[in-house]
C-alpha positions in Angstrom: -39.0 29.1 -55.7 -37.5 28.8 -52.2 -40.8 29.5 -50.6 -42.4 26.8 -52.7 -39.9 24.2 -51.5 -40.3 25.2 -47.8 -44.0 25.0 -48.0 -43.8 21.5 -49.6 -41.6 20.2 -46.8 -43.9 21.4 -44.1 -47.0 20.1 -45.9 -45.7 16.6 -46.2 -48.0 14.3 -44.3 -46.2 12.4 -41.5 -47.8 9.3 -40.2 -48.5 9.4 -36.5 -46.8 6.0 -35.9 -43.6 7.2 -37.7 -43.7 10.4 -35.8 -44.0 8.6 -32.4 -41.1 6.2 -33.4 -38.8 9.2 -34.3 -39.8 11.0 -31.1 -39.2 8.0 -29.0 -35.8 7.4 -30.5 -34.8 11.0 -30.0 -35.9 10.9 -26.3 -34.8 7.5 -25.2 -31.5 7.4 -27.1 -29.8 10.1 -25.1 -31.3 8.7 -21.8 -29.9 5.3 -22.5 -26.5 6.9 -23.5 -26.5 8.9 -20.2 -27.3 5.7 -18.2 -24.6 3.7 -19.9 -22.1 6.5 -19.3 -23.1 6.8 -15.7 -22.7 3.1 -15.1 -19.3 3.2 -16.8 -18.1 6.1 -14.7 -19.5 4.5 -11.5 -17.5 1.3 -12.2 -14.4 3.4 -13.0 -14.7 5.3 -9.7 -15.1 2.1 -7.7 -12.1 0.7 -9.4 -10.0 3.8 -8.7 -11.1 3.7 -5.0 -9.9 0.1 -4.8 -6.6 1.0 -6.3 -6.2 3.9 -3.9 -6.8 1.6 -1.0 -4.1 -0.8 -2.3 -1.7 2.2 -2.6 -2.5 3.2 0.9 -1.9 -0.4 2.1 1.4 -0.5 0.3 2.4 2.9 1.9 1.6 1.5 5.3 3.7 -1.7 4.7 6.6 0.4 3.5 6.4 2.7 6.5 6.4 -0.3 8.9 9.3 -1.8 7.0 11.3 1.4 7.2 10.6 1.6 11.0 11.8 -2.0 11.4 15.0 -1.2 9.4 15.6 1.9 11.5 15.2 -0.1 14.7 17.6 -2.8 13.5 20.2 -0.1 12.5 19.8 1.5 15.9 20.5 -1.8 17.6 23.6 -2.4 15.5 24.8 1.1 16.1 24.3 0.9 19.8 26.1 -2.5 20.0 29.0 -1.2 17.9 29.3 1.9 20.0 29.4 -0.1 23.2 31.9 -2.7 21.9 34.2 0.0 20.7 34.0 2.5 23.6 32.9 0.2 26.5 30.5 3.0 27.5 27.0 1.9 28.8 25.3 4.9 27.2 25.6 3.2 23.8 23.5 0.3 25.1 20.5 2.5 25.6 19.6 2.7 21.8 20.4 -1.1 21.6 17.9 -2.1 24.3 15.3 0.5 23.4 15.2 -0.7 19.8 15.4 -4.4 20.6 12.4 -4.0 22.9 10.1 -2.8 20.1 11.5 -4.7 17.1 9.6 -7.9 17.7 6.2 -6.2 18.1 7.0 -4.1 15.1 7.9 -7.2 13.0 4.7 -8.9 14.2 2.6 -5.9 13.1 4.4 -5.9 9.8 3.7 -9.6 9.4 0.0 -9.0 10.0 0.0 -6.2 7.4 1.4 -8.6 4.7 -0.8 -11.5 5.5 -2.2 -11.2 2.0 1.2 -11.7 0.3 2.9 -15.1 0.9 6.2 -14.2 -0.8 6.6 -11.2 1.5 5.7 -13.3 4.5 8.4 -15.8 3.6 11.0 -13.0 3.2 10.0 -11.5 6.5 10.2 -14.9 8.2 13.8 -15.2 7.0 14.5 -11.6 8.2 13.1 -12.5 11.6 15.1 -15.6 12.0 18.3 -13.9 10.9 17.6 -11.1 13.4 17.1 -13.6 16.2 20.5 -15.1 15.4 22.1 -11.7 15.3 20.4 -10.7 18.6 21.7 -13.9 20.3 25.2 -13.0 19.2 24.8 -9.4 20.1 23.7 -10.3 23.7 26.6 -12.7 24.0 29.0 -10.0 22.8 27.6 -7.5 25.4 28.0 -10.1 28.1 31.5 -11.0 27.0 32.5 -7.3 27.0 31.0 -6.7 30.5 32.8 -9.7 31.9 36.0 -8.9 30.2 36.1 -11.9 27.9 36.8 -11.7 24.1 33.8 -12.5 21.9 34.5 -13.7 18.4 32.9 -11.5 15.7 32.8 -8.2 17.4 
């Protein structure tokens, strides 16, 4: 009985048009699916590369910010050391760091040109630093001339 059924299945006439439609669907379906998947993966990779570039940009901005912070701390430490000890060797880190802070902050400002809130914050930091630097130089001058300077 099994052999009779098998022979009936294989003997069923299949119209050529129907056969071609089934064959076309079985060939084109997977190809279309592969193309759609390829496009989706390509778009995903492009998006991930874009995100990686933003992460790299953020790392660079953080690095420049940390350098600026280190330079400002070096300036403050050098000034404090000089004011307390009256030894000129403490002015070396002060003058070394103050010489490169302004270019460093300009480079940082250029790096954040795409972010107005960060630019505003950096502008406030720069203006406060300039006020501090003016007072620091006045304190150094007062210390060298033997005058007392308020605030230090």
